[in-house]
C-alpha positions, 0 to 999 in steps of 0.5 A: 582148357580141354584141348590143351589137356588132350595135347599134353597127353598126346605130347607126352605119348610122343615123347615116350614118357610114362602115363600119369597113372603108372606111378600108382600102378605098382602098389595097386597091382600088389594090393590086388595080388594080395587080395587074390591070394587071400581069396585063394587061401580062403577058398581052399580053407572053405573047400577043405572044411566042406570036404571033411563035412561031407565025409563026416555027414553019414556019421552025424548021429554018431558024432552027436551021440558022442557029444551028448554022452556026458549028459545021457550017462547021468539022466535017470533011467528012461529019460531022454533028450528032446527036440522042441523044434521041428528041424532040430533033429536034423540041424543040431547034428549037422551043426555038431558035425560042422564043428567037428569038420572044422576042428579036423580041417583046422590044421590045414586052415591054419597052414593056409593062413601061415602061408599067406602071412609068412612071406611078409614076416622077418626071420625072428618073427617067423620063429615066434609066430609058427610056434604060437599058432601050433601051441594055440591049436594044441592048448585049445584042443586040450581045453576042450578035452578037459571040459568034455572028459572032466568038467561035463561029467561032474557038472551034469551029475551035480545038476541031475542029482539036484532034480526035485521030486516029481520033475523029470530032467529032459534037456532040449538038444539045441540048448544042450549044443549051445551050452556045450559050445559055450563051455568049449570056447570058455575052457579052450580060451582058458587054456590059451593063457600060457601062450598069451603070457609067453607072447606078452613077455617075448614081445616085451609088452609086459615084464615078468616082474609086472606079471608076478606083481599082478598075480592077486588080480589074476586070481580074482579075475579067474574066479570072476571069469569062472562065475560068468562063463560057467553054470551057477554052481561052485564046482563048475566055477572052481573047475574053470578058475583054478586051471586058469590060475594054474595055467597063468603060473605055467605061463610065468614059468615058461616065459622065463626061458623065452624072455628077450634080453635088452641087448638082443633088440638091436640085432632084430632091428639090424635084421629088419634093416638088412631085409 
């Protein structure tokens, strides 16, 4: 049997026919080229973050001080934050600076992601994806700013005001960073609610009527999320739950202008067929 296989390979080569493995070469080469491009985009994004990190690293202490100001302002006179870990005085400012570097480089990172995905999208999909990426980034920053300038002063002032007599409030910088990151993520994702509502309606996954009918459940869910992701005080829970509810209402209002009529769908299918 083995000589016969060799004779078949030689015979096919003499006839000038394509090798047996050529049929799957094109899809494999396409897949490999996509992997190479993905690696290139990731490397560019990582390099951009590292470059911004190196540029901000000399100001690491100042960046952490700016992040800690909402708590430092409400601490009693003479009280300071502490570091219970030997490496905390170096690693915590480094983590904060890395977070700041990532946020500064995020537009470039998102542009790299868009450049990788855009060639595979249809025209009507590009018209949806690009505004969603930009608006998601903007709303996330607005949520972080809302937490920093509005929520933190109120929450930290509340905690500092209820410090028992004989107890000195001294917060560890690592635990403070973990708390701040959790609040930033919670409020950042909360402010993505209008974008999520618009995308669901635009893609016809859920209709406006169903979303309006689900309003009572959304309100209850907003207060549940506020109770889970915020400190155990009523003020912080309200500061997350009420904006979440209002942003849901804003999403319903804006979704009225982007909903797709049923008769518009065949046009999109025809565009896909022509592409």
